[in-house]
N, C-alpha and C positions, 0 to 999 in steps of 0.2 A: 281284262285281268289286272292290268296295271292300276286302273281306277279303283277297282275293288280292294287291292292291297293298300293303296294310299288311304282309302276311307277307313279301313280296319285299323291302320296305324294311328290315324287321327283320333278315332274313337277310343283306342287304348290310352293314348296320352291324356285325353280329356277325362277319362275315368280315373286314371292315376292321380291327376290333379285334384279332382273332386274328393277322392279318398284322402289325399294329404290334407286338404282343407278341413274335412270333417274330423280328422285326427287332431289337427291343431286346435279346432274349436273345442273338442272334448277335453283336450289337455288344458286349455285355458280355463274352462269351467271347473275342472278338477283342482287346479292350482288356486283359483279364486276362493273356493270353499275351504281349501287347506285341510280337508278331512278325507281320510281313506275309508271308503265304504266297506261294510262287512263282507260283501260278496267279492271283494278284491282278492285275487289269488295270493298276493303277497301278504295281505292282512290275515288271511286264513292260516298261512304258514307261520306267521308270527304268533298267532294265538295258540297254535299247537306247541310252540316252543315256550309258552308261558307268558306271553305279552298280554297286558290288560289294557283295555281301551282307555285312553286318556292318560296313561302312565308314560314314563320315560323308558328309553331303551336301556339295555344293560341288565345284569343279574339282579341288581338292587334297584333298578328303575332310576339310576342316577343320570342317564343320558338324556338326549333331547327328546321332547315330547311332540314336536311339530315336524312335519315333513320338510325336507330341504327344498327351498324355493329356487326355481331356475327360470331362465328366460325361454319361453316356448319357441320363440323365433330367433334363437341364438344362431348367428351365421357362422361362427368359427367352429373349428374341429377340436378345440382344446377341451379337457375334461372339466368336471365340476370343481370349482374353487380355483382353477388356474387363472381366471380373469382377475379375481381378487388378489391373487399373488402377484400378478403382473402390475396391478395398480399400486400395490404396496411397494414393489420395487421401483416403480416410477416416482412415488413419493420420496423414497429414500434417495434416489438419484437427484431429484429436484432439491432436496434438503442439502445434500452434499454440494451441489452446484451453487446454491445460495450461500452456503458457508464459505466456499472457495472465493466467491465474488466479494463477500464481506472481508475476508482475509486479504484479498488483493487490494481492496480499497484502503484498509488499515496500513498495509505495507507501502502503498503508494503515498499515502499522507505522511507516513514516517520518513520515507525516502525524500519526499519534497521538503520536509522540515529540516532534515539533515543536509540536504543540498543548499538550502537557504542559509543555514548556519555556517556551512563551509564557505559559501560566498562572502558572508560577513567577515569571517576569519581571514579569508584571502584578501579582502579589501583592506582590513586592518593591517595585515602584514605588509601590503604594498604601500599603504600610507606611512607606516613606521619606517620602512626602508627608504622611501623618498625623503622623509623628514631628516633622517640621519645623514643621507648624502648631501642634502642642502646645508645642514648644520656644519658638516665637515668642510664644505666649500666656503661657508661664511667664516669658519675658524681660520682657514688658510688665508683668506682675503684680509681679515683684520690683523692676523699675526704678521703677515708680510708688510702691511701698512705701518705697523708699529715697530717692525724690526724684531719681533719675537720669534723664538723657536717654539714648536708645539709642545705643550706640556706632556703629551704622550704622542707617539707616532701615529696612532689611529685617530687623533683629533683632526688630522688632515685627510683628504681623500686618499684611497690606495694609490700607489704609484702606477704610472702608465705601464703598458706592456713592455717588458724589458728587452734589450738586445741580448745577444749571446753572452756578452761579458757580464751582464747583470743578472743572469739567471739564478746564480747561487744566492745573491742578496734577496731576490724575489721570493725564493723558497722560504726565507725566514720571516716573511711578512705574516702578521697575525693581528687580529683585532677581536674584541669581545663581540658577542651577539648584539643585534640591534636593540633588544630590550634592555640590556645592561649599558650599552654605549650611549643611548640618547640622554639619560639623566646626567651622565658625566659631561657630555657636550653642552647640555643646557646650563649646568652650573659653571662650566668654564667660560662660556660666552657671557653669562649673566654677571659673574663677579670679577672677570678679568677685563671684559670689554664693555660692560654695562649694556649688553644687547639681550633682548628678550626674544627667545625663539618663537613664542606664541603670539606676541604682539607684532613681530617683524620690525621692531623699532630699536634704534641705538639711542640710549639716553646719555646725558652728559656726565652724570655721576650717580652714586647710590641714592642720594636724596631725591634726585629727579625721577629715578626709577620707582622708588617707594611711593612717590606722589602720583604717578601717572600709570604705572603698570598694575593690572588687577592682581597679579600674583605669579609665583614661579611655576605653577602647574597648568596643564592644558585645561583642566576643569575650571580654572579661574577665568578662562577666556572663552567660555562656551558661546557667548554672543559676539565674540571678536573673530575676525577673519585673518588668519595668519598670512602675512605677505612677506615673501623672501625676495623682494625686489632689491635693486641696487641701493646702496646707502648714499 
């Protein structure tokens, strides 16, 4: 009895499989021809409603005239047109992702350029501050050697950290910003001590400086290396 039941079940499954294959083959052939036969129940119903063979759907025949194509072996359970919608959504997401990547690349390049500019600016500021401090030290060294008092307090380096009794005097200390101070120091050293900041050289007089110094500005010394060594 058990063997008979198993045989019956196997035969039913085989028959169902064959029926499914025949239906798939019939569907394939029908889709390949892309034509609805006149004995089709759906076609007969459409004719009763006014449809004419070869015309389009709709009251005025403005709709589609060919059957909707589908995949006869479609594995998913989504309805017709859903796969196209999903593909469109994927294309939109991909487009947005590509746009996001491009925007990120542009922002990254912009940030890198700004970072490089900031580094150049920082390097310039450090060079300016270092040059001012060295010029102040040179002013003090030369003024003390000649017995001069500084033309301005800030021509010399700022005073050392004060004791308690000097705190009030320290609060009054002020000097221009380095961009303003450097030209003043340059002129003072050049025309008082005949010293060129950019050459790093002390000349004997104005004539000696005019003969051997390229000029009063840094641009005149582009190929020269500034040396603040001992005099």
